[in-house]
C-alpha positions, 0 to 999 in steps of 0.5 A: 890795433888800428881798427875795432868793430863793435856790434851794438844793440840796446842791451846791457851786454852791448853797453859793456862791449862799447865800454871795452872798446873805449878802453882799448881804443884809448890804449891803442889809439884805435879807430872804432866802428859801431855796427848795428843791424836792422832786420827786415824784408824788402818788398817791391815798391809797386806793392808798397800799398799792401805793406804800408804798416810794414813800411812804417815799421821798417822806417821806425826800425831804422830810426831806432837803429840810428838812435842806438848808434848815436847813443853809443857814439856819444858814449865814445865822444872823447875819442873824437873822429876815431869813431864811425857808425854803420847800419846794416840791413838784413839777417843779423848774423849774415850781415855782420859776418859779411861786413867783418870779413870785408873789413880791415879790422883787427878785433871784433867786440860783441856782447854775449847776449843782445835783445830780440826784435825786428830791428835788433839781433839776438847775439847769443846765436849771432855771436856763435856764428861770428866766432865760427865764420870770421878769421878776425879776433873776437872778444865776447863781453859779458 
């Protein structure tokens, strides 16, 4: 098992998924990719003044997503340079599915439920979509 993708947010189930990835990463000397999705709508820059509050919210969402990735990467510190982080933007299910399909990962680990919100994804429905639309092995952690 060369590469494991772990979908992360700020939920307890996500934390457990990272712990499982750590366990498997050690056992198989795997590379681990922590992935999170920032969900928002892009607007044309020329209309930015109309959407200043949204732009601030988007920037805050990105910062929060970066913090989630860094926090989880720190939990895998002992795996050293075998851990990378990826922040995707857009619809959580679609973004994750496209990323997973285009990767050479051997396994996807995802928590059974996540947190809701603009920047994070609700894993209950996202998990279902991933399981049905990717051809990789998926481990769901409770």
